[in-house]
Predicted model as a PDB file, atoms N, CA, C, CB and O in Angstrom, pLDDT in the B-factor column:
MODEL        1                                                                  
ATOM      1  N   MET A   1     101.117 106.354  88.535  1.00 87.00           N  
ATOM      2  CA  MET A   1     100.884 104.525  89.151  1.00 87.00           C  
ATOM      3  C   MET A   1     100.225 103.982  87.347  1.00 87.00           C  
ATOM      4  CB  MET A   1      98.990 104.260  91.104  1.00 87.00           C  
ATOM      5  O   MET A   1      99.660 104.555  86.415  1.00 87.00           O  
ATOM      6  N   ASP A   2     100.628 102.847  87.583  1.00 92.00           N  
ATOM      7  CA  ASP A   2     100.328 102.608  85.947  1.00 92.00           C  
ATOM      8  C   ASP A   2      99.282 101.307  86.487  1.00 92.00           C  
ATOM      9  CB  ASP A   2     102.038 102.086  84.644  1.00 92.00           C  
ATOM     10  O   ASP A   2      98.969 101.372  87.675  1.00 92.00           O  
ATOM     11  N   SER A   3      98.742 100.162  85.704  1.00 95.00           N  
ATOM     12  CA  SER A   3      98.274  99.395  85.626  1.00 95.00           C  
ATOM     13  C   SER A   3      99.255  97.630  84.853  1.00 95.00           C  
ATOM     14  CB  SER A   3      97.212 100.169  85.080  1.00 95.00           C  
ATOM     15  O   SER A   3      99.460  97.573  83.641  1.00 95.00           O  
ATOM     16  N   LEU A   4      99.479  97.031  85.328  1.00 94.00           N  
ATOM     17  CA  LEU A   4      99.652  95.724  84.298  1.00 94.00           C  
ATOM     18  C   LEU A   4      98.863  94.875  84.802  1.00 94.00           C  
ATOM     19  CB  LEU A   4     101.071  95.017  84.127  1.00 94.00           C  
ATOM     20  O   LEU A   4      98.612  94.935  86.005  1.00 94.00           O  
ATOM     21  N   SER A   5      98.412  94.096  84.155  1.00 96.00           N  
ATOM     22  CA  SER A   5      98.042  92.297  83.757  1.00 96.00           C  
ATOM     23  C   SER A   5      98.871  91.363  83.905  1.00 96.00           C  
ATOM     24  CB  SER A   5      97.756  91.941  82.382  1.00 96.00           C  
ATOM     25  O   SER A   5     100.091  91.525  83.902  1.00 96.00           O  
ATOM     26  N   GLY A   6      98.188  90.108  84.073  1.00 95.00           N  
ATOM     27  CA  GLY A   6      99.215  89.099  83.979  1.00 95.00           C  
ATOM     28  C   GLY A   6      98.209  87.747  84.326  1.00 95.00           C  
ATOM     29  O   GLY A   6      97.045  87.903  84.695  1.00 95.00           O  
ATOM     30  N   LYS A   7      98.837  86.411  84.150  1.00 97.00           N  
ATOM     31  CA  LYS A   7      98.333  85.264  84.540  1.00 97.00           C  
ATOM     32  C   LYS A   7      98.789  85.270  85.853  1.00 97.00           C  
ATOM     33  CB  LYS A   7      98.679  84.119  83.748  1.00 97.00           C  
ATOM     34  O   LYS A   7      99.649  86.151  85.874  1.00 97.00           O  
ATOM     35  N   LEU A   8      98.694  84.784  86.948  1.00 95.00           N  
ATOM     36  CA  LEU A   8      99.173  84.236  88.079  1.00 95.00           C  
ATOM     37  C   LEU A   8      98.497  82.529  88.159  1.00 95.00           C  
ATOM     38  CB  LEU A   8      98.710  85.315  89.371  1.00 95.00           C  
ATOM     39  O   LEU A   8      97.303  82.230  88.159  1.00 95.00           O  
ATOM     40  N   ASN A   9      99.444  81.780  88.209  1.00 96.00           N  
ATOM     41  CA  ASN A   9      98.942  80.277  89.025  1.00 96.00           C  
ATOM     42  C   ASN A   9      99.588  80.314  90.248  1.00 96.00           C  
ATOM     43  CB  ASN A   9      99.397  78.738  88.273  1.00 96.00           C  
ATOM     44  O   ASN A   9     100.778  80.493  90.508  1.00 96.00           O  
ATOM     45  N   LEU A  10      97.968  79.983  91.454  1.00 93.00           N  
ATOM     46  CA  LEU A  10      98.079  79.278  92.100  1.00 93.00           C  
ATOM     47  C   LEU A  10      97.605  78.279  93.231  1.00 93.00           C  
ATOM     48  CB  LEU A  10      98.486  79.669  92.113  1.00 93.00           C  
ATOM     49  O   LEU A  10      96.744  78.528  94.075  1.00 93.00           O  
ATOM     50  N   HIS A  11      98.339  77.076  93.096  1.00 90.00           N  
ATOM     51  CA  HIS A  11      97.469  76.083  93.640  1.00 90.00           C  
ATOM     52  C   HIS A  11      97.236  75.321  92.531  1.00 90.00           C  
ATOM     53  CB  HIS A  11      96.218  76.568  94.297  1.00 90.00           C  
ATOM     54  O   HIS A  11      96.691  74.245  92.780  1.00 90.00           O  
ATOM     55  N   GLY A  12      97.574  75.629  90.935  1.00 94.00           N  
ATOM     56  CA  GLY A  12      97.275  74.634  90.387  1.00 94.00           C  
ATOM     57  C   GLY A  12      95.766  75.560  89.333  1.00 94.00           C  
ATOM     58  O   GLY A  12      95.005  75.099  88.482  1.00 94.00           O  
ATOM     59  N   VAL A  13      95.883  76.920  89.906  1.00 96.00           N  
ATOM     60  CA  VAL A  13      94.668  77.847  89.386  1.00 96.00           C  
ATOM     61  C   VAL A  13      95.299  79.250  88.605  1.00 96.00           C  
ATOM     62  CB  VAL A  13      93.635  78.360  90.847  1.00 96.00           C  
ATOM     63  O   VAL A  13      95.919  80.145  89.179  1.00 96.00           O  
ATOM     64  N   ASP A  14      94.936  79.187  86.995  1.00 96.00           N  
ATOM     65  CA  ASP A  14      95.282  80.179  86.474  1.00 96.00           C  
ATOM     66  C   ASP A  14      94.121  81.607  86.481  1.00 96.00           C  
ATOM     67  CB  ASP A  14      95.670  79.620  85.216  1.00 96.00           C  
ATOM     68  O   ASP A  14      92.932  81.499  86.180  1.00 96.00           O  
ATOM     69  N   LYS A  15      94.639  82.599  86.796  1.00 96.00           N  
ATOM     70  CA  LYS A  15      93.890  83.654  86.961  1.00 96.00           C  
ATOM     71  C   LYS A  15      94.244  84.895  86.044  1.00 96.00           C  
ATOM     72  CB  LYS A  15      93.957  83.949  88.309  1.00 96.00           C  
ATOM     73  O   LYS A  15      95.429  85.150  86.257  1.00 96.00           O  
ATOM     74  N   THR A  16      93.802  85.636  85.260  1.00 97.00           N  
ATOM     75  CA  THR A  16      94.869  87.104  84.527  1.00 97.00           C  
ATOM     76  C   THR A  16      94.184  88.009  85.818  1.00 97.00           C  
ATOM     77  CB  THR A  16      94.355  87.959  82.263  1.00 97.00           C  
ATOM     78  O   THR A  16      92.974  87.988  86.044  1.00 97.00           O  
ATOM     79  N   ILE A  17      95.021  88.688  86.505  1.00 96.00           N  
ATOM     80  CA  ILE A  17      95.408  89.584  87.546  1.00 96.00           C  
ATOM     81  C   ILE A  17      95.585  91.358  86.822  1.00 96.00           C  
ATOM     82  CB  ILE A  17      96.989  88.864  88.222  1.00 96.00           C  
ATOM     83  O   ILE A  17      96.324  91.660  85.885  1.00 96.00           O  
ATOM     84  N   ILE A  18      94.830  92.134  87.460  1.00 96.00           N  
ATOM     85  CA  ILE A  18      95.344  92.910  87.004  1.00 96.00           C  
ATOM     86  C   ILE A  18      95.494  93.975  88.164  1.00 96.00           C  
ATOM     87  CB  ILE A  18      94.747  93.163  85.868  1.00 96.00           C  
ATOM     88  O   ILE A  18      94.526  94.129  88.909  1.00 96.00           O  
ATOM     89  N   PHE A  19      96.715  94.769  88.384  1.00 96.00           N  
ATOM     90  CA  PHE A  19      97.389  95.206  89.592  1.00 96.00           C  
ATOM     91  C   PHE A  19      97.924  96.999  89.347  1.00 96.00           C  
ATOM     92  CB  PHE A  19      98.808  94.012  89.841  1.00 96.00           C  
ATOM     93  O   PHE A  19      98.270  97.586  88.322  1.00 96.00           O  
ATOM     94  N   PRO A  20      97.816  97.392  90.535  1.00 96.00           N  
ATOM     95  CA  PRO A  20      98.855  98.891  90.164  1.00 96.00           C  
ATOM     96  C   PRO A  20     100.297  98.670  90.658  1.00 96.00           C  
ATOM     97  CB  PRO A  20      98.281 100.472  91.080  1.00 96.00           C  
ATOM     98  O   PRO A  20     100.772  97.889  91.483  1.00 96.00           O  
ATOM     99  N   ALA A  21     100.831  99.621  89.877  1.00 97.00           N  
ATOM    100  CA  ALA A  21     102.556  99.872  89.926  1.00 97.00           C  
ATOM    101  C   ALA A  21     102.977 100.749  89.551  1.00 97.00           C  
ATOM    102  CB  ALA A  21     103.387  99.153  89.336  1.00 97.00           C  
ATOM    103  O   ALA A  21     102.587 101.500  88.657  1.00 97.00           O  
ATOM    104  N   MET A  22     104.358 100.798  90.567  1.00 97.00           N  
ATOM    105  CA  MET A  22     105.028 102.268  89.749  1.00 97.00           C  
ATOM    106  C   MET A  22     105.970 101.422  89.112  1.00 97.00           C  
ATOM    107  CB  MET A  22     105.849 103.761  90.767  1.00 97.00           C  
ATOM    108  O   MET A  22     106.382 100.422  89.700  1.00 97.00           O  
ATOM    109  N   ILE A  23     106.525 101.848  87.467  1.00 95.00           N  
ATOM    110  CA  ILE A  23     107.067 101.478  86.844  1.00 95.00           C  
ATOM    111  C   ILE A  23     108.294 102.673  86.600  1.00 95.00           C  
ATOM    112  CB  ILE A  23     106.226 100.989  85.979  1.00 95.00           C  
ATOM    113  O   ILE A  23     107.736 103.681  87.034  1.00 95.00           O  
ATOM    114  N   ALA A  24     109.293 102.980  86.263  1.00 94.00           N  
ATOM    115  CA  ALA A  24     110.307 103.675  86.519  1.00 94.00           C  
ATOM    116  C   ALA A  24     111.303 103.200  85.325  1.00 94.00           C  
ATOM    117  CB  ALA A  24     110.757 103.471  87.994  1.00 94.00           C  
ATOM    118  O   ALA A  24     111.452 102.034  84.958  1.00 94.00           O  
ATOM    119  N   MET A  25     111.854 104.170  84.877  1.00 92.00           N  
ATOM    120  CA  MET A  25     113.224 103.983  83.894  1.00 92.00           C  
ATOM    121  C   MET A  25     114.155 104.519  84.407  1.00 92.00           C  
ATOM    122  CB  MET A  25     113.247 104.530  82.529  1.00 92.00           C  
ATOM    123  O   MET A  25     113.756 105.602  84.836  1.00 92.00           O  
ATOM    124  N   GLU A  26     114.995 104.406  84.575  1.00 87.00           N  
ATOM    125  CA  GLU A  26     116.698 105.040  85.377  1.00 87.00           C  
ATOM    126  C   GLU A  26     117.773 104.556  84.255  1.00 87.00           C  
ATOM    127  CB  GLU A  26     117.272 104.046  87.318  1.00 87.00           C  
ATOM    128  O   GLU A  26     117.887 103.336  84.135  1.00 87.00           O  
ATOM    129  N   ASP A  27     118.521 105.329  83.477  1.00 87.00           N  
ATOM    130  CA  ASP A  27     119.416 104.814  82.425  1.00 87.00           C  
ATOM    131  C   ASP A  27     118.318 104.180  81.562  1.00 87.00           C  
ATOM    132  CB  ASP A  27     120.649 103.740  82.954  1.00 87.00           C  
ATOM    133  O   ASP A  27     117.312 104.682  81.061  1.00 87.00           O  
ATOM    134  N   SER A  28     119.073 102.230  81.522  1.00 87.00           N  
ATOM    135  CA  SER A  28     118.545 101.660  80.993  1.00 87.00           C  
ATOM    136  C   SER A  28     117.917 100.616  82.064  1.00 87.00           C  
ATOM    137  CB  SER A  28     119.262 101.378  80.001  1.00 87.00           C  
ATOM    138  O   SER A  28     117.374  99.559  81.744  1.00 87.00           O  
ATOM    139  N   THR A  29     118.069 101.055  83.292  1.00 92.00           N  
ATOM    140  CA  THR A  29     117.146 100.142  83.733  1.00 92.00           C  
ATOM    141  C   THR A  29     116.072  99.969  84.502  1.00 92.00           C  
ATOM    142  CB  THR A  29     117.568  99.580  84.048  1.00 92.00           C  
ATOM    143  O   THR A  29     116.297 100.438  85.618  1.00 92.00           O  
ATOM    144  N   VAL A  30     114.631  99.348  84.380  1.00 92.00           N  
ATOM    145  CA  VAL A  30     113.422  99.154  84.655  1.00 92.00           C  
ATOM    146  C   VAL A  30     113.750  98.866  86.201  1.00 92.00           C  
ATOM    147  CB  VAL A  30     112.686  98.057  83.736  1.00 92.00           C  
ATOM    148  O   VAL A  30     114.411  98.012  86.792  1.00 92.00           O  
ATOM    149  N   LEU A  31     112.727 100.344  86.703  1.00 94.00           N  
ATOM    150  CA  LEU A  31     112.146  99.594  88.269  1.00 94.00           C  
ATOM    151  C   LEU A  31     110.836  99.411  88.177  1.00 94.00           C  
ATOM    152  CB  LEU A  31     112.317 100.494  89.719  1.00 94.00           C  
ATOM    153  O   LEU A  31     110.049 100.102  87.529  1.00 94.00           O  
ATOM    154  N   LEU A  32     110.563  98.321  88.936  1.00 95.00           N  
ATOM    155  CA  LEU A  32     109.207  97.440  89.410  1.00 95.00           C  
ATOM    156  C   LEU A  32     108.543  97.718  90.667  1.00 95.00           C  
ATOM    157  CB  LEU A  32     109.518  95.980  89.560  1.00 95.00           C  
ATOM    158  O   LEU A  32     108.764  96.746  91.389  1.00 95.00           O  
ATOM    159  N   ASP A  33     107.764  98.660  91.344  1.00 97.00           N  
ATOM    160  CA  ASP A  33     107.424  98.335  92.753  1.00 97.00           C  
ATOM    161  C   ASP A  33     105.917  98.452  92.174  1.00 97.00           C  
ATOM    162  CB  ASP A  33     108.033  99.440  94.174  1.00 97.00           C  
ATOM    163  O   ASP A  33     105.451  99.037  91.197  1.00 97.00           O  
ATOM    164  N   ALA A  34     105.281  97.543  93.324  1.00 97.00           N  
ATOM    165  CA  ALA A  34     103.593  96.907  93.525  1.00 97.00           C  
ATOM    166  C   ALA A  34     103.432  96.300  94.885  1.00 97.00           C  
ATOM    167  CB  ALA A  34     103.154  95.555  92.367  1.00 97.00           C  
ATOM    168  O   ALA A  34     104.329  95.698  95.475  1.00 97.00           O  
ATOM    169  N   GLU A  35     102.187  96.510  95.348  1.00 97.00           N  
ATOM    170  CA  GLU A  35     102.028  95.675  96.326  1.00 97.00           C  
ATOM    171  C   GLU A  35     100.114  96.062  96.224  1.00 97.00           C  
ATOM    172  CB  GLU A  35     103.144  96.093  97.904  1.00 97.00           C  
ATOM    173  O   GLU A  35      99.552  97.154  96.154  1.00 97.00           O  
ATOM    174  N   PHE A  36      99.596  94.799  96.253  1.00 97.00           N  
ATOM    175  CA  PHE A  36      98.419  94.537  95.733  1.00 97.00           C  
ATOM    176  C   PHE A  36      97.881  93.159  96.710  1.00 97.00           C  
ATOM    177  CB  PHE A  36      98.608  94.299  94.046  1.00 97.00           C  
ATOM    178  O   PHE A  36      98.652  92.360  97.241  1.00 97.00           O  
ATOM    179  N   SER A  37      96.700  93.123  96.774  1.00 96.00           N  
ATOM    180  CA  SER A  37      96.216  91.937  97.513  1.00 96.00           C  
ATOM    181  C   SER A  37      95.313  90.670  96.630  1.00 96.00           C  
ATOM    182  CB  SER A  37      95.273  92.586  98.675  1.00 96.00           C  
ATOM    183  O   SER A  37      94.705  91.283  95.753  1.00 96.00           O  
ATOM    184  N   ILE A  38      95.029  89.353  96.529  1.00 96.00           N  
ATOM    185  CA  ILE A  38      94.272  88.780  95.678  1.00 96.00           C  
ATOM    186  C   ILE A  38      93.668  87.939  97.152  1.00 96.00           C  
ATOM    187  CB  ILE A  38      95.079  87.959  94.230  1.00 96.00           C  
ATOM    188  O   ILE A  38      94.099  87.760  98.291  1.00 96.00           O  
ATOM    189  N   ASN A  39      92.563  87.604  96.467  1.00 96.00           N  
ATOM    190  CA  ASN A  39      91.536  86.559  97.643  1.00 96.00           C  
ATOM    191  C   ASN A  39      91.949  85.038  97.130  1.00 96.00           C  
ATOM    192  CB  ASN A  39      89.374  86.812  97.427  1.00 96.00           C  
ATOM    193  O   ASN A  39      91.610  84.553  96.051  1.00 96.00           O  
ATOM    194  N   ARG A  40      92.666  84.468  98.030  1.00 94.00           N  
ATOM    195  CA  ARG A  40      93.030  83.161  98.006  1.00 94.00           C  
ATOM    196  C   ARG A  40      92.168  82.327  98.104  1.00 94.00           C  
ATOM    197  CB  ARG A  40      93.790  82.878  98.775  1.00 94.00           C  
ATOM    198  O   ARG A  40      92.486  81.479  98.939  1.00 94.00           O  
ATOM    199  N   LYS A  41      91.057  82.122  97.576  1.00 93.00           N  
ATOM    200  CA  LYS A  41      90.356  81.339  97.755  1.00 93.00           C  
ATOM    201  C   LYS A  41      89.569  81.488  96.503  1.00 93.00           C  
ATOM    202  CB  LYS A  41      89.827  81.408  98.954  1.00 93.00           C  
ATOM    203  O   LYS A  41      88.551  80.797  96.496  1.00 93.00           O  
ATOM    204  N   ASP A  42      89.838  82.429  95.119  1.00 95.00           N  
ATOM    205  CA  ASP A  42      90.180  82.391  94.133  1.00 95.00           C  
ATOM    206  C   ASP A  42      90.713  81.296  93.553  1.00 95.00           C  
ATOM    207  CB  ASP A  42      90.701  83.153  94.093  1.00 95.00           C  
ATOM    208  O   ASP A  42      90.192  80.831  92.540  1.00 95.00           O  
ATOM    209  N   PHE A  43      91.855  80.723  94.133  1.00 95.00           N  
ATOM    210  CA  PHE A  43      92.869  79.580  93.475  1.00 95.00           C  
ATOM    211  C   PHE A  43      92.883  78.685  94.317  1.00 95.00           C  
ATOM    212  CB  PHE A  43      94.341  79.918  93.164  1.00 95.00           C  
ATOM    213  O   PHE A  43      93.863  77.949  94.435  1.00 95.00           O  
ATOM    214  N   GLY A  44      91.677  78.555  95.156  1.00 93.00           N  
ATOM    215  CA  GLY A  44      91.377  76.946  95.349  1.00 93.00           C  
ATOM    216  C   GLY A  44      92.142  76.730  96.788  1.00 93.00           C  
ATOM    217  O   GLY A  44      92.033  75.815  97.604  1.00 93.00           O  
ATOM    218  N   ILE A  45      92.913  77.853  96.794  1.00 92.00           N  
ATOM    219  CA  ILE A  45      93.246  78.059  98.575  1.00 92.00           C  
ATOM    220  C   ILE A  45      92.333  77.905  99.505  1.00 92.00           C  
ATOM    221  CB  ILE A  45      93.657  79.390  99.004  1.00 92.00           C  
ATOM    222  O   ILE A  45      91.780  78.966  99.795  1.00 92.00           O  
ATOM    223  N   ASP A  46      91.938  76.913 100.126  1.00 88.00           N  
ATOM    224  CA  ASP A  46      90.764  77.131 100.952  1.00 88.00           C  
ATOM    225  C   ASP A  46      91.230  76.629 102.586  1.00 88.00           C  
ATOM    226  CB  ASP A  46      89.395  76.185 100.253  1.00 88.00           C  
ATOM    227  O   ASP A  46      91.727  75.518 102.771  1.00 88.00           O  
ATOM    228  N   TYR A  47      91.041  77.408 103.482  1.00 85.00           N  
ATOM    229  CA  TYR A  47      90.995  76.939 104.899  1.00 85.00           C  
ATOM    230  C   TYR A  47      90.388  77.622 106.074  1.00 85.00           C  
ATOM    231  CB  TYR A  47      92.182  76.774 105.253  1.00 85.00           C  
ATOM    232  O   TYR A  47      90.686  78.666 106.655  1.00 85.00           O  
ATOM    233  N   PRO A  48      89.236  76.533 106.301  1.00 80.00           N  
ATOM    234  CA  PRO A  48      88.479  77.595 106.853  1.00 80.00           C  
ATOM    235  C   PRO A  48      88.735  78.071 108.488  1.00 80.00           C  
ATOM    236  CB  PRO A  48      87.053  77.137 106.651  1.00 80.00           C  
ATOM    237  O   PRO A  48      88.171  79.018 109.036  1.00 80.00           O  
ATOM    238  N   GLY A  49      89.495  77.377 108.956  1.00 76.00           N  
ATOM    239  CA  GLY A  49      90.290  78.145 110.355  1.00 76.00           C  
ATOM    240  C   GLY A  49      89.633  77.959 111.431  1.00 76.00           C  
ATOM    241  O   GLY A  49      88.930  76.959 111.581  1.00 76.00           O  
ATOM    242  N   LYS A  50      89.766  78.915 112.364  1.00 78.00           N  
ATOM    243  CA  LYS A  50      89.237  79.150 113.912  1.00 78.00           C  
ATOM    244  C   LYS A  50      88.606  80.305 114.000  1.00 78.00           C  
ATOM    245  CB  LYS A  50      90.308  79.202 115.013  1.00 78.00           C  
ATOM    246  O   LYS A  50      88.533  81.227 113.188  1.00 78.00           O  
ATOM    247  N   ALA A  51      88.096  80.161 115.197  1.00 77.00           N  
ATOM    248  CA  ALA A  51      87.746  81.694 115.223  1.00 77.00           C  
ATOM    249  C   ALA A  51      88.617  82.978 115.405  1.00 77.00           C  
ATOM    250  CB  ALA A  51      86.932  81.820 116.178  1.00 77.00           C  
ATOM    251  O   ALA A  51      88.331  83.999 114.779  1.00 77.00           O  
ATOM    252  N   ASP A  52      89.612  82.933 116.208  1.00 79.00           N  
ATOM    253  CA  ASP A  52      91.023  83.463 116.578  1.00 79.00           C  
ATOM    254  C   ASP A  52      92.013  83.080 115.794  1.00 79.00           C  
ATOM    255  CB  ASP A  52      91.447  83.113 117.832  1.00 79.00           C  
ATOM    256  O   ASP A  52      93.038  82.851 116.437  1.00 79.00           O  
ATOM    257  N   ASP A  53      92.114  82.907 114.554  1.00 78.00           N  
ATOM    258  CA  ASP A  53      92.798  82.612 113.171  1.00 78.00           C  
ATOM    259  C   ASP A  53      93.433  84.318 113.046  1.00 78.00           C  
ATOM    260  CB  ASP A  53      91.447  81.984 111.666  1.00 78.00           C  
ATOM    261  O   ASP A  53      92.910  85.336 113.499  1.00 78.00           O  
ATOM    262  N   LEU A  54      94.577  84.196 112.359  1.00 80.00           N  
ATOM    263  CA  LEU A  54      95.117  85.175 111.696  1.00 80.00           C  
ATOM    264  C   LEU A  54      95.278  85.110 110.034  1.00 80.00           C  
ATOM    265  CB  LEU A  54      96.309  85.305 112.330  1.00 80.00           C  
ATOM    266  O   LEU A  54      95.844  85.987 109.381  1.00 80.00           O  
ATOM    267  N   ILE A  55      94.734  84.027 109.529  1.00 83.00           N  
ATOM    268  CA  ILE A  55      95.076  83.506 108.457  1.00 83.00           C  
ATOM    269  C   ILE A  55      93.149  84.694 107.725  1.00 83.00           C  
ATOM    270  CB  ILE A  55      95.348  81.218 108.592  1.00 83.00           C  
ATOM    271  O   ILE A  55      92.042  84.804 108.252  1.00 83.00           O  
ATOM    272  N   ARG A  56      93.633  85.184 106.605  1.00 85.00           N  
ATOM    273  CA  ARG A  56      92.016  85.816 105.794  1.00 85.00           C  
ATOM    274  C   ARG A  56      92.421  85.275 104.838  1.00 85.00           C  
ATOM    275  CB  ARG A  56      91.487  87.560 105.491  1.00 85.00           C  
ATOM    276  O   ARG A  56      93.373  84.519 104.643  1.00 85.00           O  
ATOM    277  N   ASP A  57      91.396  85.829 104.007  1.00 88.00           N  
ATOM    278  CA  ASP A  57      91.026  85.560 102.644  1.00 88.00           C  
ATOM    279  C   ASP A  57      91.591  86.534 101.631  1.00 88.00           C  
ATOM    280  CB  ASP A  57      89.579  85.548 102.538  1.00 88.00           C  
ATOM    281  O   ASP A  57      91.416  86.269 100.442  1.00 88.00           O  
ATOM    282  N   GLY A  58      92.341  87.783 102.017  1.00 92.00           N  
ATOM    283  CA  GLY A  58      93.097  88.516 101.305  1.00 92.00           C  
ATOM    284  C   GLY A  58      94.745  88.095 101.469  1.00 92.00           C  
ATOM    285  O   GLY A  58      95.290  87.738 102.513  1.00 92.00           O  
ATOM    286  N   VAL A  59      95.281  88.223 100.316  1.00 92.00           N  
ATOM    287  CA  VAL A  59      96.928  87.537 100.874  1.00 92.00           C  
ATOM    288  C   VAL A  59      97.393  88.451  99.863  1.00 92.00           C  
ATOM    289  CB  VAL A  59      97.506  85.531 100.675  1.00 92.00           C  
ATOM    290  O   VAL A  59      97.201  88.379  98.649  1.00 92.00           O  
ATOM    291  N   VAL A  60      98.267  89.645 100.758  1.00 95.00           N  
ATOM    292  CA  VAL A  60      98.967  91.097 100.107  1.00 95.00           C  
ATOM    293  C   VAL A  60     100.544  90.608  99.111  1.00 95.00           C  
ATOM    294  CB  VAL A  60      99.540  92.379 101.810  1.00 95.00           C  
ATOM    295  O   VAL A  60     101.579  89.985  99.352  1.00 95.00           O  
ATOM    296  N   ILE A  61     100.144  91.081  98.331  1.00 96.00           N  
ATOM    297  CA  ILE A  61     101.672  90.416  97.735  1.00 96.00           C  
ATOM    298  C   ILE A  61     102.798  92.205  97.182  1.00 96.00           C  
ATOM    299  CB  ILE A  61     101.096  88.971  95.668  1.00 96.00           C  
ATOM    300  O   ILE A  61     102.522  93.327  96.759  1.00 96.00           O  
ATOM    301  N   LYS A  62     103.773  91.602  97.473  1.00 97.00           N  
ATOM    302  CA  LYS A  62     104.817  92.988  97.267  1.00 97.00           C  
ATOM    303  C   LYS A  62     105.393  92.737  96.184  1.00 97.00           C  
ATOM    304  CB  LYS A  62     106.004  93.322  98.354  1.00 97.00           C  
ATOM    305  O   LYS A  62     105.780  91.579  96.029  1.00 97.00           O  
ATOM    306  N   LEU A  63     105.567  93.461  95.396  1.00 95.00           N  
ATOM    307  CA  LEU A  63     106.899  92.993  94.478  1.00 95.00           C  
ATOM    308  C   LEU A  63     107.886  94.229  94.112  1.00 95.00           C  
ATOM    309  CB  LEU A  63     106.362  92.303  92.925  1.00 95.00           C  
ATOM    310  O   LEU A  63     107.563  95.379  93.815  1.00 95.00           O  
ATOM    311  N   ALA A  64     108.878  93.794  94.195  1.00 97.00           N  
ATOM    312  CA  ALA A  64     110.453  94.945  93.995  1.00 97.00           C  
ATOM    313  C   ALA A  64     111.074  94.219  92.606  1.00 97.00           C  
ATOM    314  CB  ALA A  64     112.029  94.789  95.716  1.00 97.00           C  
ATOM    315  O   ALA A  64     111.717  93.202  92.871  1.00 97.00           O  
ATOM    316  N   MET A  65     111.039  94.379  91.921  1.00 94.00           N  
ATOM    317  CA  MET A  65     111.753  94.034  90.712  1.00 94.00           C  
ATOM    318  C   MET A  65     112.811  95.097  90.046  1.00 94.00           C  
ATOM    319  CB  MET A  65     110.704  93.732  89.729  1.00 94.00           C  
ATOM    320  O   MET A  65     112.453  96.262  89.873  1.00 94.00           O  
ATOM    321  N   VAL A  66     114.663  94.479  89.529  1.00 95.00           N  
ATOM    322  CA  VAL A  66     114.951  95.946  88.902  1.00 95.00           C  
ATOM    323  C   VAL A  66     115.414  95.092  87.618  1.00 95.00           C  
ATOM    324  CB  VAL A  66     116.274  97.194  89.778  1.00 95.00           C  
ATOM    325  O   VAL A  66     115.633  93.898  87.825  1.00 95.00           O  
ATOM    326  N   SER A  67     115.549  95.486  86.574  1.00 92.00           N  
ATOM    327  CA  SER A  67     115.386  94.973  85.432  1.00 92.00           C  
ATOM    328  C   SER A  67     117.192  95.538  84.756  1.00 92.00           C  
ATOM    329  CB  SER A  67     113.738  95.642  84.663  1.00 92.00           C  
ATOM    330  O   SER A  67     117.443  96.641  84.271  1.00 92.00           O  
ATOM    331  N   PHE A  68     118.069  94.502  84.927  1.00 83.00           N  
ATOM    332  CA  PHE A  68     119.014  95.351  84.684  1.00 83.00           C  
ATOM    333  C   PHE A  68     119.692  95.137  83.065  1.00 83.00           C  
ATOM    334  CB  PHE A  68     120.016  95.154  85.875  1.00 83.00           C  
ATOM    335  O   PHE A  68     119.285  94.229  82.339  1.00 83.00           O  
ATOM    336  N   PRO A  69     120.887  96.205  82.584  1.00 78.00           N  
ATOM    337  CA  PRO A  69     120.588  96.272  81.039  1.00 78.00           C  
ATOM    338  C   PRO A  69     121.486  94.965  80.972  1.00 78.00           C  
ATOM    339  CB  PRO A  69     121.112  97.837  80.006  1.00 78.00           C  
ATOM    340  O   PRO A  69     122.166  94.628  81.941  1.00 78.00           O  
ATOM    341  N   GLU A  70     121.455  94.172  79.670  1.00 75.00           N  
ATOM    342  CA  GLU A  70     122.472  93.266  79.426  1.00 75.00           C  
ATOM    343  C   GLU A  70     123.694  93.645  78.866  1.00 75.00           C  
ATOM    344  CB  GLU A  70     122.039  92.389  78.720  1.00 75.00           C  
ATOM    345  O   GLU A  70     124.569  92.802  78.667  1.00 75.00           O  
TER     346      GLU A  70                                                      
ENDMDL                                                                          
END                                                                             
């Protein structure tokens, strides 16, 4: 498992994030698979909700990317 970092912009707020990812190379194709969570409030996305809401502060982000050679 590797760690990747980058700038994420949500709701007009830029934050540098670091997340774990599986990176593999097959021939000249790069594969990336990641799953991590961010706190939506860190990006100014604030919703107080109701007592029985299913909306949580933590938002799960799943990435699956394939880079094909040109």
